[in-house]
C-alpha positions as CSV (number, residue, x, y, z in Angstrom):
1,M,18.0,-26.3,-12.2
2,Q,14.9,-24.4,-11.9
3,K,13.3,-27.3,-10.3
4,S,15.5,-26.8,-7.2
5,V,14.4,-22.9,-6.5
6,S,12.4,-22.7,-3.3
7,I,10.1,-20.0,-2.2
8,I,11.1,-18.8,1.3
9,S,10.2,-15.4,2.9
10,P,13.2,-13.0,3.0
11,E,13.7,-11.8,6.7
12,P,14.9,-8.1,6.7
13,L,16.9,-6.8,9.4
14,F,15.2,-5.7,12.6
15,N,16.6,-2.0,11.8
16,S,15.1,-1.8,8.2
17,R,12.6,0.3,7.1
18,I,10.7,-2.9,6.1
19,T,10.5,-3.9,9.7
20,D,9.0,-0.4,10.7
21,L,6.5,-0.9,7.7
22,I,5.5,-4.2,9.1
23,I,5.1,-2.8,12.7
24,D,2.9,-0.1,11.4
25,I,0.8,-2.5,9.4
26,E,0.4,-5.0,12.3
27,Y,-0.7,-2.0,14.3
28,L,-3.5,-1.0,11.8
29,R,-4.5,-4.7,11.4
30,R,-5.1,-5.1,14.9
31,K,-6.5,-1.8,15.8
32,D,-10.2,-1.6,17.0
33,T,-11.4,1.0,15.0
34,Q,-15.0,1.7,15.4
35,S,-16.8,2.7,12.3
36,T,-19.7,5.4,12.1
37,V,-20.3,4.4,8.7
38,D,-23.7,2.5,8.2
39,P,-23.1,-0.9,6.7
40,F,-25.5,-0.2,3.7
41,I,-23.4,3.1,2.8
42,Y,-20.0,1.3,3.3
43,N,-20.8,-1.5,1.2
44,Q,-21.8,0.8,-1.5
45,L,-18.4,2.6,-1.1
46,R,-16.8,-0.8,-1.3
47,D,-18.6,-1.6,-4.5
48,I,-17.1,1.9,-5.9
49,F,-13.5,0.9,-4.8
50,R,-13.9,-2.7,-6.2
51,D,-14.6,-1.0,-9.5
52,L,-11.9,1.7,-9.2
53,D,-9.2,-0.9,-8.3
54,S,-10.3,-3.4,-10.9
55,M,-10.0,-0.4,-13.5
56,F,-6.6,0.8,-12.3
57,S,-5.3,-2.9,-12.1
58,A,-6.5,-3.3,-16.0
59,R,-4.6,-0.2,-16.8
60,V,-1.1,-1.4,-15.4
61,D,-1.7,-4.3,-17.9
62,G,-2.1,-1.8,-21.0
63,N,-5.9,-1.7,-20.8
64,K,-6.0,2.2,-21.2
65,T,-9.5,2.8,-20.4
66,G,-10.1,6.2,-18.7
67,L,-12.0,6.7,-15.4
68,S,-14.8,8.9,-16.9
69,K,-15.1,6.7,-19.9
70,Y,-15.3,3.6,-17.6
71,L,-18.1,5.1,-15.3
72,E,-20.1,5.6,-18.4
73,A,-19.6,2.4,-19.8
74,K,-20.9,0.8,-16.8
75,E,-24.4,2.5,-17.8
76,D,-24.3,0.4,-21.0
77,D,-26.2,-2.6,-22.0
78,P,-24.1,-5.8,-21.1
79,E,-24.4,-6.7,-24.7
80,A,-23.1,-3.3,-26.1
81,K,-20.0,-3.1,-23.8
82,G,-16.4,-3.2,-25.2
83,R,-13.9,-5.8,-24.5
84,K,-11.9,-3.4,-22.4
85,T,-14.8,-2.5,-20.2
86,I,-15.6,-6.4,-19.9
87,E,-12.1,-7.1,-18.7
88,I,-12.5,-4.6,-15.9
89,D,-16.1,-5.8,-15.0
90,K,-14.9,-9.4,-14.8
91,A,-11.9,-8.3,-12.5
92,S,-14.5,-6.4,-10.2
93,E,-16.7,-9.7,-10.3
94,A,-13.8,-11.7,-9.1
95,M,-13.0,-9.3,-6.4
96,K,-16.6,-9.6,-5.2
97,I,-16.5,-13.3,-5.3
98,I,-13.6,-13.1,-2.8
99,D,-15.0,-10.7,-0.7
100,E,-18.1,-13.1,-0.1
101,N,-16.0,-16.1,0.5
102,S,-13.0,-15.0,2.0
103,N,-13.5,-17.1,5.2
104,E,-13.6,-20.4,3.2
105,L,-10.8,-19.6,0.5
106,V,-8.5,-22.5,-0.1
107,F,-5.4,-21.9,-2.1
108,F,-4.7,-24.8,-4.6
109,Q,-4.3,-25.4,-8.1
110,G,-7.9,-25.2,-8.9
111,F,-8.2,-21.9,-7.2
112,F,-5.8,-19.9,-9.6
113,T,-7.1,-21.6,-12.7
114,E,-10.6,-20.8,-11.7
115,L,-9.8,-17.4,-11.0
116,H,-8.2,-16.9,-14.1
117,R,-11.1,-18.5,-15.9
118,T,-13.2,-16.1,-14.1
119,L,-11.3,-13.2,-15.4
120,R,-10.8,-14.3,-19.3
121,E,-13.9,-16.5,-20.3
122,G,-16.1,-14.7,-22.5
123,I,-14.2,-11.9,-23.6
124,T,-12.9,-13.1,-26.9
125,N,-12.7,-16.4,-28.5
126,E,-9.1,-16.6,-28.0
127,S,-9.4,-15.6,-24.0
128,S,-11.8,-18.3,-23.7
129,R,-9.9,-20.7,-25.3
130,F,-6.8,-20.2,-22.9
131,A,-8.8,-19.3,-19.7
132,G,-7.9,-21.3,-16.6
133,K,-5.0,-23.0,-18.7
134,Y,-1.5,-22.8,-17.8
135,R,0.8,-21.4,-20.8
136,H,2.3,-23.7,-22.9
137,T,4.9,-21.3,-24.2
138,A,7.7,-19.2,-23.1
139,A,6.4,-16.5,-20.6
140,R,7.7,-13.2,-21.7
141,P,9.8,-13.6,-24.8
142,E,9.7,-9.8,-25.4
143,L,11.8,-9.2,-22.2
144,P,15.6,-9.8,-22.6
145,G,16.9,-12.2,-20.1
146,D,13.6,-13.2,-18.6
147,T,14.1,-16.1,-16.1
148,S,10.7,-17.2,-15.5
149,P,10.5,-21.1,-15.6
150,A,9.9,-23.1,-18.8
151,Y,6.4,-24.0,-19.6
152,H,6.6,-27.7,-18.4
153,L,7.9,-26.4,-15.0
154,V,4.8,-23.9,-14.2
155,E,2.6,-26.5,-12.5
156,T,5.7,-27.5,-10.3
157,F,6.3,-24.0,-9.4
158,M,2.6,-23.2,-8.7
159,D,2.8,-26.2,-6.5
160,K,5.8,-24.6,-4.5
161,L,3.7,-21.1,-4.4
162,I,0.9,-22.8,-3.0
163,S,2.9,-24.4,-0.3
164,Y,4.7,-21.2,0.6
165,I,1.2,-19.6,0.8
166,T,-0.5,-22.2,3.0
167,K,2.5,-22.5,5.2
168,K,1.6,-21.2,8.8
169,E,3.7,-18.1,9.6
170,T,4.0,-16.0,12.6
171,P,1.7,-12.9,12.1
172,K,4.5,-10.4,11.6
173,F,5.7,-12.3,8.4
174,E,2.3,-12.4,6.8
175,A,2.4,-9.0,4.9
176,I,5.9,-9.9,3.6
177,K,4.3,-13.3,2.6
178,V,1.5,-11.4,0.6
179,A,4.0,-9.0,-1.4
180,F,6.5,-11.6,-1.9
181,A,3.8,-14.3,-3.0
182,H,2.8,-11.4,-5.5
183,Q,6.0,-11.1,-6.8
184,R,6.9,-14.9,-7.2
185,Y,3.6,-15.4,-8.9
186,L,4.4,-12.8,-11.5
187,W,7.9,-14.4,-11.9
188,I,6.5,-17.6,-12.4
189,H,4.0,-16.3,-15.0
190,P,1.7,-19.2,-15.2
191,F,-0.9,-18.1,-17.9
192,R,-0.5,-16.9,-21.2
193,E,-2.2,-13.5,-20.4
194,A,-3.5,-11.6,-17.4
195,N,-1.1,-12.5,-15.0
196,G,-0.8,-9.0,-13.8
197,I,-4.4,-8.4,-12.9
198,S,-4.7,-12.0,-11.6
199,A,-1.7,-11.4,-9.1
200,R,-3.1,-8.6,-7.7
201,L,-6.3,-10.6,-7.3
202,V,-4.0,-13.6,-5.7
203,A,-2.9,-10.9,-3.2
204,Y,-6.3,-9.4,-2.5
205,A,-7.4,-12.9,-1.5
206,M,-4.6,-13.4,0.8
207,L,-4.8,-10.0,2.4
208,K,-8.6,-10.9,2.9
209,K,-8.0,-14.5,4.0
210,L,-5.2,-13.3,6.5
211,G,-7.3,-10.6,8.2
212,F,-5.8,-7.4,7.0
213,G,-9.4,-6.0,6.6
214,G,-9.0,-5.9,10.7
215,I,-11.9,-5.7,13.0
216,P,-14.0,-3.1,10.9
217,N,-13.6,-5.2,7.7
218,R,-11.9,-2.1,6.1
219,I,-11.8,-1.9,2.4
220,L,-8.7,-3.2,0.9
221,N,-7.4,-2.3,-2.6
222,P,-4.7,-4.5,-4.1
223,T,-3.8,-2.0,-7.0
224,F,-3.7,0.9,-5.0
225,S,-1.6,-0.7,-2.3
226,F,1.0,-2.4,-4.6
227,C,0.9,-0.4,-7.8
228,W,0.6,3.2,-6.4
229,D,3.3,4.3,-8.7
230,T,2.9,2.1,-11.9
231,E,6.3,2.9,-13.4
232,K,8.0,2.3,-10.3
233,Y,6.0,-0.9,-9.5
234,L,6.9,-2.6,-12.9
235,K,10.4,-1.7,-12.6
236,L,11.0,-3.1,-9.2
237,V,8.7,-6.1,-9.7
238,R,10.6,-7.4,-12.7
239,K,14.1,-6.4,-11.2
240,A,13.0,-8.8,-8.2
241,D,12.6,-11.7,-10.9
242,N,16.5,-12.3,-10.3
243,G,15.7,-13.3,-6.5
244,K,18.7,-11.2,-5.2
245,E,18.1,-10.1,-1.8
246,K,18.7,-6.4,-2.5
247,D,16.2,-6.2,-5.2
248,V,13.8,-8.3,-3.6
249,F,13.7,-6.2,-0.3
250,A,13.4,-3.2,-2.8
251,F,10.2,-4.5,-4.1
252,L,8.9,-5.4,-0.5
253,E,9.7,-2.1,0.8
254,F,7.8,-0.2,-2.2
255,A,4.7,-2.8,-1.8
256,L,4.5,-2.5,2.1
257,E,4.7,1.2,1.8
258,G,1.6,1.3,-0.5
259,L,-0.1,-1.3,1.6
260,R,0.1,0.5,4.9
261,D,-0.6,4.0,3.2
262,D,-3.7,2.4,1.8
263,M,-5.2,1.1,4.9
264,Q,-4.5,4.3,6.5
265,R,-6.5,5.9,3.9
266,M,-9.3,3.5,4.0
267,D,-9.4,4.0,7.7
268,N,-10.4,7.7,7.1
269,L,-13.5,6.5,5.4
270,L,-14.7,4.6,8.4
271,N,-15.5,8.2,9.8
272,Y,-19.0,9.0,8.4
273,D,-18.6,12.8,9.1
274,L,-15.8,12.9,6.6
275,I,-17.7,11.1,4.1
276,R,-20.8,13.4,4.1
277,D,-18.8,16.8,4.7
278,T,-16.3,16.3,2.1
279,I,-17.7,13.9,-0.3
280,L,-21.5,13.7,-0.4
281,R,-22.5,17.4,0.4
282,P,-19.9,18.9,-2.2
283,S,-21.1,16.4,-4.6
284,F,-24.8,17.4,-4.4
285,K,-23.7,20.9,-5.1
286,H,-22.8,20.1,-8.3
287,P,-25.0,22.3,-10.9
288,I,-26.7,19.2,-12.2
289,F,-28.1,18.6,-9.2
290,E,-28.9,22.0,-8.4
291,R,-31.1,22.0,-11.6
292,L,-32.7,18.8,-10.8
293,F,-34.0,19.1,-7.4
294,S,-36.5,21.4,-6.0
295,E,-36.2,22.8,-2.2
296,Q,-38.2,20.0,-0.7
297,D,-35.8,17.4,-2.4
298,R,-32.9,19.2,-1.0
299,L,-34.5,18.9,2.5
300,I,-35.2,15.2,2.1
301,L,-31.6,14.3,0.9
302,D,-30.1,16.6,3.7
303,V,-32.1,14.0,5.9
304,A,-30.8,11.1,4.1
305,M,-27.1,12.3,4.5
306,D,-27.3,13.3,8.2
307,K,-29.2,10.1,8.9
308,Q,-27.5,7.7,6.5
309,V,-30.6,5.7,6.7
310,F,-34.2,7.0,7.2
311,Q,-37.8,6.3,7.0
312,A,-40.9,8.4,6.0
313,A,-41.5,9.4,9.5
314,D,-38.2,11.2,9.4
315,I,-39.6,13.1,6.3
316,R,-43.1,13.8,8.0
317,M,-41.3,15.8,10.5
318,L,-39.9,18.1,8.2
319,F,-43.4,18.5,6.5
320,P,-46.0,18.0,9.3
321,Q,-48.6,19.7,7.3
322,K,-48.5,17.2,4.2
323,H,-50.3,13.9,4.2
324,P,-48.7,10.8,4.4
325,T,-49.5,9.8,0.5
326,E,-47.8,13.4,-0.3
327,I,-44.6,12.1,1.9
328,S,-44.7,8.9,0.0
329,K,-44.9,10.5,-3.4
330,M,-41.8,12.6,-2.4
331,I,-39.8,9.8,-1.5
332,K,-41.1,7.8,-4.6
333,W,-39.8,10.6,-7.0
334,L,-36.5,10.3,-5.4
335,R,-36.5,6.5,-5.9
336,D,-37.5,6.9,-9.3
337,K,-34.6,9.3,-10.1
338,D,-32.3,6.5,-8.4
339,L,-31.0,8.8,-5.9
340,I,-32.4,7.1,-3.0
341,I,-32.8,3.2,-2.6
342,G,-34.5,0.8,-0.2
343,I,-32.6,-1.2,1.9
344,D,-35.0,-3.6,2.8
345,E,-37.6,-5.8,1.3
346,N,-40.3,-3.8,2.1
347,A,-38.4,-0.7,1.2
348,R,-39.5,1.2,4.5
349,R,-36.0,2.5,5.2
350,Y,-34.0,4.2,2.7
351,S,-30.4,5.4,2.0
352,I,-28.4,7.6,-0.4
353,N,-27.8,5.7,-3.6
354,L,-24.0,6.5,-4.2
355,E,-24.0,4.4,-7.5
356,N,-26.5,6.8,-9.1
357,K,-25.0,7.2,-12.6
358,Y,-24.7,11.0,-12.0
359,L,-23.7,10.9,-8.3
360,V,-21.2,8.2,-8.7
361,K,-19.3,10.4,-11.2
362,M,-19.1,13.1,-8.3
363,V,-18.1,11.0,-5.6
364,V,-15.2,9.3,-7.6
365,G,-14.1,13.0,-8.3
366,K,-14.1,13.8,-4.7
367,L,-12.3,10.8,-3.8
368,E,-9.6,11.5,-6.4
369,R,-9.2,14.8,-5.2
370,G,-9.3,13.7,-1.3
371,G,-6.1,11.3,-2.2
372,F,-8.0,8.2,-1.9
373,I,-7.2,7.4,-5.3
374,P,-3.4,7.1,-5.4
375,V,-2.5,5.6,-8.6
376,S,-0.1,7.4,-10.8
């Protein structure tokens, strides 16, 4: 009986809230938002959000690594990292691979198995043994009444999902397609483990491929979009397993609301004045930096924050009486402290290093307090 099940996009009524959300999402997707953030700064923010989304995605699946603990663990030697941190790092790396190859992405069986292999290989001997291999057992025996396909039908249903994902749709149905494909993937439960985190990465790949980053290539966060309320997400996504229209629409409305809200939040980060005034400047006022910096260091960092990308000549304007070699030493001191970073091979241009081990914690704290990290 399960073999006859097809995967078809549900069509909401014109006057439904889902339709309103689709209209909002399409507006954001097509909006020609001009970014005032230097690409080097923005890509650092993208790296930070990639790690954050991966961490919260792992938490949805039961990895309870806390934010502070994860940020501290990132500084550890790779050989010393624990399994839970490695899981998050692998998810972040998978997101990066998707980012770098979004235009060339092709959805086929090998895409899903290779994505899963990227996530699971090398964590434990057991995870490596099953990495990239469809399950050969029942999907979720712990869930009463689980309707996921029997293991021998997984490949058949993945073919159906691939046909659904790759079928050309009118743009207005593409947001629904991403959310519904996410739910159906979880229902199929193709792998022995890591189905949740891989499902969110599949959704991410679809969002990137379909251009939901828009003209400014905004940051997209699949977990912050679809799992902004973890308890509600798990309840709705599982209830929609039954395929009943009412339950499917309930999940789609929840997911599309999260996607719209995340796109709106990320558009705020295209405004550099907001980043500088609400994230960077307050971060550098933390006592740890007050003790670390001299007055001239603060002046240089003020230039870095104001200009985003600066050169030695910009610093010489602050200290016209100083010899160029002294200016170079001042810049080198901040580079050695990992607070600024060269952005080209000759290191003639510099920028704030948002991923400095102290600064990143302050930045993440400001992002959290500013409502950019919505997961509950």
